[in-house]
Biotite code that builds the C-alpha atoms (Angstrom):
import biotite.structure as struc

atoms = struc.array([
    struc.Atom([-19.631, -191.598, 30.899], chain_id="A", res_id=1, res_name="UNK", atom_name="CA", element="C"),
    struc.Atom([-17.488, -189.559, 28.095], chain_id="A", res_id=2, res_name="UNK", atom_name="CA", element="C"),
    struc.Atom([-19.157, -186.203, 28.939], chain_id="A", res_id=3, res_name="UNK", atom_name="CA", element="C"),
    struc.Atom([-17.941, -186.013, 32.090], chain_id="A", res_id=4, res_name="UNK", atom_name="CA", element="C"),
    struc.Atom([-14.941, -187.012, 31.342], chain_id="A", res_id=5, res_name="UNK", atom_name="CA", element="C"),
    struc.Atom([-14.261, -184.508, 28.656], chain_id="A", res_id=6, res_name="UNK", atom_name="CA", element="C"),
    struc.Atom([-15.703, -181.600, 31.611], chain_id="A", res_id=7, res_name="UNK", atom_name="CA", element="C"),
    struc.Atom([-13.649, -182.650, 34.065], chain_id="A", res_id=8, res_name="UNK", atom_name="CA", element="C"),
    struc.Atom([-10.430, -182.936, 31.058], chain_id="A", res_id=9, res_name="UNK", atom_name="CA", element="C"),
    struc.Atom([-9.461, -179.840, 32.426], chain_id="A", res_id=10, res_name="UNK", atom_name="CA", element="C"),
    struc.Atom([-9.392, -180.601, 35.829], chain_id="A", res_id=11, res_name="UNK", atom_name="CA", element="C"),
    struc.Atom([-7.616, -183.895, 34.989], chain_id="A", res_id=12, res_name="UNK", atom_name="CA", element="C"),
    struc.Atom([-4.293, -182.464, 33.358], chain_id="A", res_id=13, res_name="UNK", atom_name="CA", element="C"),
    struc.Atom([-4.080, -179.610, 35.979], chain_id="A", res_id=14, res_name="UNK", atom_name="CA", element="C"),
    struc.Atom([-3.784, -182.112, 37.949], chain_id="A", res_id=15, res_name="UNK", atom_name="CA", element="C"),
    struc.Atom([-1.568, -184.690, 36.030], chain_id="A", res_id=16, res_name="UNK", atom_name="CA", element="C"),
    struc.Atom([0.372, -181.289, 35.098], chain_id="A", res_id=17, res_name="UNK", atom_name="CA", element="C"),
    struc.Atom([0.999, -180.418, 39.368], chain_id="A", res_id=18, res_name="UNK", atom_name="CA", element="C"),
    struc.Atom([1.702, -184.015, 39.703], chain_id="A", res_id=19, res_name="UNK", atom_name="CA", element="C"),
    struc.Atom([4.698, -184.219, 37.289], chain_id="A", res_id=20, res_name="UNK", atom_name="CA", element="C"),
    struc.Atom([5.576, -180.151, 38.554], chain_id="A", res_id=21, res_name="UNK", atom_name="CA", element="C"),
    struc.Atom([5.796, -181.563, 42.447], chain_id="A", res_id=22, res_name="UNK", atom_name="CA", element="C"),
    struc.Atom([7.360, -185.163, 41.426], chain_id="A", res_id=23, res_name="UNK", atom_name="CA", element="C"),
    struc.Atom([9.911, -183.726, 38.779], chain_id="A", res_id=24, res_name="UNK", atom_name="CA", element="C"),
    struc.Atom([12.533, -182.519, 41.678], chain_id="A", res_id=25, res_name="UNK", atom_name="CA", element="C"),
    struc.Atom([12.275, -185.811, 43.095], chain_id="A", res_id=26, res_name="UNK", atom_name="CA", element="C"),
    struc.Atom([13.400, -187.642, 40.244], chain_id="A", res_id=27, res_name="UNK", atom_name="CA", element="C"),
    struc.Atom([15.893, -185.239, 40.200], chain_id="A", res_id=28, res_name="UNK", atom_name="CA", element="C"),
    struc.Atom([17.195, -186.372, 43.075], chain_id="A", res_id=29, res_name="UNK", atom_name="CA", element="C"),
    struc.Atom([16.679, -189.996, 43.100], chain_id="A", res_id=30, res_name="UNK", atom_name="CA", element="C"),
    struc.Atom([18.938, -189.291, 39.271], chain_id="A", res_id=31, res_name="UNK", atom_name="CA", element="C"),
    struc.Atom([21.607, -187.140, 40.126], chain_id="A", res_id=32, res_name="UNK", atom_name="CA", element="C"),
    struc.Atom([21.616, -187.291, 44.287], chain_id="A", res_id=33, res_name="UNK", atom_name="CA", element="C"),
    struc.Atom([23.319, -184.162, 45.001], chain_id="A", res_id=34, res_name="UNK", atom_name="CA", element="C"),
    struc.Atom([25.319, -183.381, 41.556], chain_id="A", res_id=35, res_name="UNK", atom_name="CA", element="C"),
    struc.Atom([23.676, -179.973, 39.967], chain_id="A", res_id=36, res_name="UNK", atom_name="CA", element="C"),
    struc.Atom([22.131, -179.206, 43.142], chain_id="A", res_id=37, res_name="UNK", atom_name="CA", element="C"),
    struc.Atom([22.969, -175.982, 42.923], chain_id="A", res_id=38, res_name="UNK", atom_name="CA", element="C"),
    struc.Atom([20.354, -174.144, 45.348], chain_id="A", res_id=39, res_name="UNK", atom_name="CA", element="C"),
    struc.Atom([18.494, -171.256, 44.182], chain_id="A", res_id=40, res_name="UNK", atom_name="CA", element="C"),
    struc.Atom([18.922, -168.822, 46.734], chain_id="A", res_id=41, res_name="UNK", atom_name="CA", element="C"),
    struc.Atom([23.007, -169.316, 46.790], chain_id="A", res_id=42, res_name="UNK", atom_name="CA", element="C"),
    struc.Atom([23.276, -169.894, 50.650], chain_id="A", res_id=43, res_name="UNK", atom_name="CA", element="C"),
    struc.Atom([21.933, -166.374, 51.695], chain_id="A", res_id=44, res_name="UNK", atom_name="CA", element="C"),
    struc.Atom([21.028, -165.950, 55.110], chain_id="A", res_id=45, res_name="UNK", atom_name="CA", element="C"),
    struc.Atom([18.638, -162.657, 55.718], chain_id="A", res_id=46, res_name="UNK", atom_name="CA", element="C"),
    struc.Atom([18.696, -160.081, 58.465], chain_id="A", res_id=47, res_name="UNK", atom_name="CA", element="C"),
    struc.Atom([16.845, -162.941, 60.829], chain_id="A", res_id=48, res_name="UNK", atom_name="CA", element="C"),
    struc.Atom([19.367, -165.184, 60.613], chain_id="A", res_id=49, res_name="UNK", atom_name="CA", element="C"),
    struc.Atom([17.412, -167.727, 58.345], chain_id="A", res_id=50, res_name="UNK", atom_name="CA", element="C"),
    struc.Atom([18.150, -168.632, 54.808], chain_id="A", res_id=51, res_name="UNK", atom_name="CA", element="C"),
    struc.Atom([15.681, -167.469, 51.470], chain_id="A", res_id=52, res_name="UNK", atom_name="CA", element="C"),
    struc.Atom([14.728, -170.685, 50.572], chain_id="A", res_id=53, res_name="UNK", atom_name="CA", element="C"),
    struc.Atom([16.695, -173.197, 52.103], chain_id="A", res_id=54, res_name="UNK", atom_name="CA", element="C"),
    struc.Atom([19.294, -175.823, 50.136], chain_id="A", res_id=55, res_name="UNK", atom_name="CA", element="C"),
    struc.Atom([16.388, -178.326, 49.384], chain_id="A", res_id=56, res_name="UNK", atom_name="CA", element="C"),
    struc.Atom([14.956, -175.406, 46.910], chain_id="A", res_id=57, res_name="UNK", atom_name="CA", element="C"),
    struc.Atom([17.409, -175.965, 43.792], chain_id="A", res_id=58, res_name="UNK", atom_name="CA", element="C"),
    struc.Atom([18.046, -174.721, 40.030], chain_id="A", res_id=59, res_name="UNK", atom_name="CA", element="C"),
    struc.Atom([17.820, -178.437, 39.256], chain_id="A", res_id=60, res_name="UNK", atom_name="CA", element="C"),
    struc.Atom([14.814, -178.659, 40.281], chain_id="A", res_id=61, res_name="UNK", atom_name="CA", element="C"),
    struc.Atom([12.968, -175.837, 39.035], chain_id="A", res_id=62, res_name="UNK", atom_name="CA", element="C"),
    struc.Atom([14.803, -176.522, 35.831], chain_id="A", res_id=63, res_name="UNK", atom_name="CA", element="C"),
    struc.Atom([13.243, -180.596, 35.882], chain_id="A", res_id=64, res_name="UNK", atom_name="CA", element="C"),
    struc.Atom([10.154, -179.608, 36.392], chain_id="A", res_id=65, res_name="UNK", atom_name="CA", element="C"),
    struc.Atom([9.634, -176.827, 33.727], chain_id="A", res_id=66, res_name="UNK", atom_name="CA", element="C"),
    struc.Atom([10.783, -179.342, 31.326], chain_id="A", res_id=67, res_name="UNK", atom_name="CA", element="C"),
    struc.Atom([9.050, -181.978, 32.422], chain_id="A", res_id=68, res_name="UNK", atom_name="CA", element="C"),
    struc.Atom([6.099, -180.454, 32.541], chain_id="A", res_id=69, res_name="UNK", atom_name="CA", element="C"),
    struc.Atom([6.739, -178.742, 29.442], chain_id="A", res_id=70, res_name="UNK", atom_name="CA", element="C"),
    struc.Atom([7.029, -182.032, 27.388], chain_id="A", res_id=71, res_name="UNK", atom_name="CA", element="C"),
    struc.Atom([3.499, -183.448, 29.473], chain_id="A", res_id=72, res_name="UNK", atom_name="CA", element="C"),
    struc.Atom([1.636, -180.192, 28.316], chain_id="A", res_id=73, res_name="UNK", atom_name="CA", element="C"),
    struc.Atom([2.903, -180.717, 24.685], chain_id="A", res_id=74, res_name="UNK", atom_name="CA", element="C"),
    struc.Atom([2.367, -184.498, 24.745], chain_id="A", res_id=75, res_name="UNK", atom_name="CA", element="C"),
    struc.Atom([-1.452, -182.594, 25.994], chain_id="A", res_id=76, res_name="UNK", atom_name="CA", element="C"),
    struc.Atom([-2.246, -180.311, 23.092], chain_id="A", res_id=77, res_name="UNK", atom_name="CA", element="C"),
    struc.Atom([-1.326, -177.255, 25.003], chain_id="A", res_id=78, res_name="UNK", atom_name="CA", element="C"),
    struc.Atom([2.173, -176.737, 23.940], chain_id="A", res_id=79, res_name="UNK", atom_name="CA", element="C"),
    struc.Atom([5.653, -176.218, 25.310], chain_id="A", res_id=80, res_name="UNK", atom_name="CA", element="C"),
    struc.Atom([5.095, -172.460, 26.133], chain_id="A", res_id=81, res_name="UNK", atom_name="CA", element="C"),
    struc.Atom([2.096, -173.087, 28.512], chain_id="A", res_id=82, res_name="UNK", atom_name="CA", element="C"),
    struc.Atom([3.804, -175.702, 30.788], chain_id="A", res_id=83, res_name="UNK", atom_name="CA", element="C"),
    struc.Atom([6.891, -173.738, 31.170], chain_id="A", res_id=84, res_name="UNK", atom_name="CA", element="C"),
    struc.Atom([4.423, -171.268, 32.654], chain_id="A", res_id=85, res_name="UNK", atom_name="CA", element="C"),
    struc.Atom([2.743, -174.038, 34.153], chain_id="A", res_id=86, res_name="UNK", atom_name="CA", element="C"),
    struc.Atom([6.233, -175.785, 35.912], chain_id="A", res_id=87, res_name="UNK", atom_name="CA", element="C"),
    struc.Atom([7.061, -172.218, 36.541], chain_id="A", res_id=88, res_name="UNK", atom_name="CA", element="C"),
    struc.Atom([4.628, -170.594, 38.254], chain_id="A", res_id=89, res_name="UNK", atom_name="CA", element="C"),
    struc.Atom([4.031, -174.011, 40.313], chain_id="A", res_id=90, res_name="UNK", atom_name="CA", element="C"),
    struc.Atom([7.987, -173.887, 41.627], chain_id="A", res_id=91, res_name="UNK", atom_name="CA", element="C"),
    struc.Atom([7.212, -170.157, 42.190], chain_id="A", res_id=92, res_name="UNK", atom_name="CA", element="C"),
    struc.Atom([4.393, -171.032, 44.318], chain_id="A", res_id=93, res_name="UNK", atom_name="CA", element="C"),
    struc.Atom([6.713, -173.828, 46.069], chain_id="A", res_id=94, res_name="UNK", atom_name="CA", element="C"),
    struc.Atom([9.376, -171.092, 46.650], chain_id="A", res_id=95, res_name="UNK", atom_name="CA", element="C"),
    struc.Atom([6.970, -169.110, 48.201], chain_id="A", res_id=96, res_name="UNK", atom_name="CA", element="C"),
    struc.Atom([5.788, -171.610, 50.316], chain_id="A", res_id=97, res_name="UNK", atom_name="CA", element="C"),
    struc.Atom([9.061, -171.802, 51.364], chain_id="A", res_id=98, res_name="UNK", atom_name="CA", element="C"),
    struc.Atom([10.195, -168.537, 52.377], chain_id="A", res_id=99, res_name="UNK", atom_name="CA", element="C"),
    struc.Atom([7.624, -168.105, 54.284], chain_id="A", res_id=100, res_name="UNK", atom_name="CA", element="C"),
    struc.Atom([8.046, -171.601, 56.090], chain_id="A", res_id=101, res_name="UNK", atom_name="CA", element="C"),
    struc.Atom([11.369, -169.537, 56.449], chain_id="A", res_id=102, res_name="UNK", atom_name="CA", element="C"),
    struc.Atom([10.519, -166.707, 57.845], chain_id="A", res_id=103, res_name="UNK", atom_name="CA", element="C"),
    struc.Atom([8.006, -168.171, 60.259], chain_id="A", res_id=104, res_name="UNK", atom_name="CA", element="C"),
    struc.Atom([11.320, -170.320, 61.366], chain_id="A", res_id=105, res_name="UNK", atom_name="CA", element="C"),
    struc.Atom([10.189, -173.615, 60.364], chain_id="A", res_id=106, res_name="UNK", atom_name="CA", element="C"),
    struc.Atom([13.088, -176.114, 59.132], chain_id="A", res_id=107, res_name="UNK", atom_name="CA", element="C"),
    struc.Atom([13.993, -176.767, 55.626], chain_id="A", res_id=108, res_name="UNK", atom_name="CA", element="C"),
    struc.Atom([11.175, -180.096, 54.411], chain_id="A", res_id=109, res_name="UNK", atom_name="CA", element="C"),
    struc.Atom([9.069, -179.286, 57.553], chain_id="A", res_id=110, res_name="UNK", atom_name="CA", element="C"),
    struc.Atom([5.403, -179.696, 57.055], chain_id="A", res_id=111, res_name="UNK", atom_name="CA", element="C"),
    struc.Atom([2.957, -177.370, 56.952], chain_id="A", res_id=112, res_name="UNK", atom_name="CA", element="C"),
    struc.Atom([-0.366, -178.029, 55.927], chain_id="A", res_id=113, res_name="UNK", atom_name="CA", element="C"),
    struc.Atom([-2.670, -176.385, 52.690], chain_id="A", res_id=114, res_name="UNK", atom_name="CA", element="C"),
    struc.Atom([1.275, -173.950, 52.862], chain_id="A", res_id=115, res_name="UNK", atom_name="CA", element="C"),
    struc.Atom([2.917, -176.382, 51.289], chain_id="A", res_id=116, res_name="UNK", atom_name="CA", element="C"),
    struc.Atom([0.949, -176.695, 48.298], chain_id="A", res_id=117, res_name="UNK", atom_name="CA", element="C"),
    struc.Atom([-2.361, -174.255, 47.768], chain_id="A", res_id=118, res_name="UNK", atom_name="CA", element="C"),
    struc.Atom([0.491, -171.890, 46.368], chain_id="A", res_id=119, res_name="UNK", atom_name="CA", element="C"),
    struc.Atom([2.053, -174.515, 43.982], chain_id="A", res_id=120, res_name="UNK", atom_name="CA", element="C"),
    struc.Atom([-0.953, -175.385, 42.694], chain_id="A", res_id=121, res_name="UNK", atom_name="CA", element="C"),
    struc.Atom([-3.217, -172.402, 42.876], chain_id="A", res_id=122, res_name="UNK", atom_name="CA", element="C"),
    struc.Atom([-0.892, -169.856, 41.146], chain_id="A", res_id=123, res_name="UNK", atom_name="CA", element="C"),
    struc.Atom([-0.275, -171.978, 37.650], chain_id="A", res_id=124, res_name="UNK", atom_name="CA", element="C"),
    struc.Atom([-4.304, -173.166, 37.478], chain_id="A", res_id=125, res_name="UNK", atom_name="CA", element="C"),
    struc.Atom([-5.266, -169.061, 38.401], chain_id="A", res_id=126, res_name="UNK", atom_name="CA", element="C"),
    struc.Atom([-3.071, -167.615, 35.762], chain_id="A", res_id=127, res_name="UNK", atom_name="CA", element="C"),
    struc.Atom([-3.854, -170.200, 33.585], chain_id="A", res_id=128, res_name="UNK", atom_name="CA", element="C"),
    struc.Atom([-6.719, -170.274, 33.444], chain_id="A", res_id=129, res_name="UNK", atom_name="CA", element="C"),
    struc.Atom([-7.902, -169.636, 30.323], chain_id="A", res_id=130, res_name="UNK", atom_name="CA", element="C"),
    struc.Atom([-4.925, -171.851, 28.503], chain_id="A", res_id=131, res_name="UNK", atom_name="CA", element="C"),
    struc.Atom([-5.934, -174.930, 30.550], chain_id="A", res_id=132, res_name="UNK", atom_name="CA", element="C"),
    struc.Atom([-10.216, -173.826, 30.221], chain_id="A", res_id=133, res_name="UNK", atom_name="CA", element="C"),
    struc.Atom([-10.799, -173.526, 33.812], chain_id="A", res_id=134, res_name="UNK", atom_name="CA", element="C"),
    struc.Atom([-13.102, -172.070, 35.509], chain_id="A", res_id=135, res_name="UNK", atom_name="CA", element="C"),
    struc.Atom([-13.500, -170.669, 39.314], chain_id="A", res_id=136, res_name="UNK", atom_name="CA", element="C"),
    struc.Atom([-14.767, -173.876, 40.694], chain_id="A", res_id=137, res_name="UNK", atom_name="CA", element="C"),
    struc.Atom([-12.449, -176.456, 38.768], chain_id="A", res_id=138, res_name="UNK", atom_name="CA", element="C"),
    struc.Atom([-9.523, -173.755, 40.171], chain_id="A", res_id=139, res_name="UNK", atom_name="CA", element="C"),
    struc.Atom([-11.134, -174.491, 43.891], chain_id="A", res_id=140, res_name="UNK", atom_name="CA", element="C"),
    struc.Atom([-11.726, -178.672, 42.594], chain_id="A", res_id=141, res_name="UNK", atom_name="CA", element="C"),
    struc.Atom([-7.663, -178.100, 41.817], chain_id="A", res_id=142, res_name="UNK", atom_name="CA", element="C"),
    struc.Atom([-6.109, -177.281, 44.107], chain_id="A", res_id=143, res_name="UNK", atom_name="CA", element="C"),
    struc.Atom([-8.838, -179.481, 46.818], chain_id="A", res_id=144, res_name="UNK", atom_name="CA", element="C"),
    struc.Atom([-8.009, -182.483, 45.054], chain_id="A", res_id=145, res_name="UNK", atom_name="CA", element="C"),
    struc.Atom([-3.492, -181.862, 45.114], chain_id="A", res_id=146, res_name="UNK", atom_name="CA", element="C"),
    struc.Atom([-4.149, -180.777, 48.904], chain_id="A", res_id=147, res_name="UNK", atom_name="CA", element="C"),
    struc.Atom([-6.118, -184.880, 49.440], chain_id="A", res_id=148, res_name="UNK", atom_name="CA", element="C"),
    struc.Atom([-3.195, -186.112, 47.006], chain_id="A", res_id=149, res_name="UNK", atom_name="CA", element="C"),
    struc.Atom([-0.860, -184.678, 48.512], chain_id="A", res_id=150, res_name="UNK", atom_name="CA", element="C"),
    struc.Atom([-2.113, -185.784, 52.167], chain_id="A", res_id=151, res_name="UNK", atom_name="CA", element="C"),
    struc.Atom([-2.471, -189.684, 51.173], chain_id="A", res_id=152, res_name="UNK", atom_name="CA", element="C"),
    struc.Atom([0.390, -190.306, 48.031], chain_id="A", res_id=153, res_name="UNK", atom_name="CA", element="C"),
    struc.Atom([3.036, -189.336, 50.149], chain_id="A", res_id=154, res_name="UNK", atom_name="CA", element="C"),
    struc.Atom([3.099, -191.210, 52.885], chain_id="A", res_id=155, res_name="UNK", atom_name="CA", element="C"),
    struc.Atom([2.879, -194.148, 50.406], chain_id="A", res_id=156, res_name="UNK", atom_name="CA", element="C"),
    struc.Atom([6.119, -192.861, 48.576], chain_id="A", res_id=157, res_name="UNK", atom_name="CA", element="C"),
    struc.Atom([7.269, -192.843, 51.734], chain_id="A", res_id=158, res_name="UNK", atom_name="CA", element="C"),
    struc.Atom([7.169, -196.190, 52.474], chain_id="A", res_id=159, res_name="UNK", atom_name="CA", element="C"),
    struc.Atom([8.518, -196.872, 48.824], chain_id="A", res_id=160, res_name="UNK", atom_name="CA", element="C"),
    struc.Atom([11.794, -195.633, 49.688], chain_id="A", res_id=161, res_name="UNK", atom_name="CA", element="C"),
    struc.Atom([10.541, -192.301, 46.763], chain_id="A", res_id=162, res_name="UNK", atom_name="CA", element="C"),
    struc.Atom([10.078, -189.509, 49.362], chain_id="A", res_id=163, res_name="UNK", atom_name="CA", element="C"),
    struc.Atom([12.389, -188.426, 51.994], chain_id="A", res_id=164, res_name="UNK", atom_name="CA", element="C"),
    struc.Atom([9.847, -187.629, 54.414], chain_id="A", res_id=165, res_name="UNK", atom_name="CA", element="C"),
    struc.Atom([5.666, -189.364, 54.665], chain_id="A", res_id=166, res_name="UNK", atom_name="CA", element="C"),
    struc.Atom([4.652, -185.478, 54.087], chain_id="A", res_id=167, res_name="UNK", atom_name="CA", element="C"),
])
């Protein structure tokens, strides 16, 4: 049993870091409401008449993600630098999904199955695969498991009034 846990340790750690990266902005919102929630895109509207990212993507969310992931990464033995990179890459993936959704005319916080989780999970685990000791199968497992967790856990968090939407 110990060998199985050890083998999956990188996958489990990557999933935990993704959940922290994804959840930190939600926790920051619960703690601060709209205070310190400065939009990353500063309200820029592009030529298509839509926002670059939207009001829900804030510097507070990005910084809370990077900060909390850095602390968790340090506690796992990967160090603060790996954590900061992981949190930042997860947020870049999240911002890229928001950018694509806005270009497609989707509203903020609308659901785009797969697009909402794949860039956010794939980018940090792919770029940091060496530091996390992940191979290509581990990366695929992390992305698939993160997608699955988001699909099943988000509705529960919504019912508990932790998330604003069931997805």
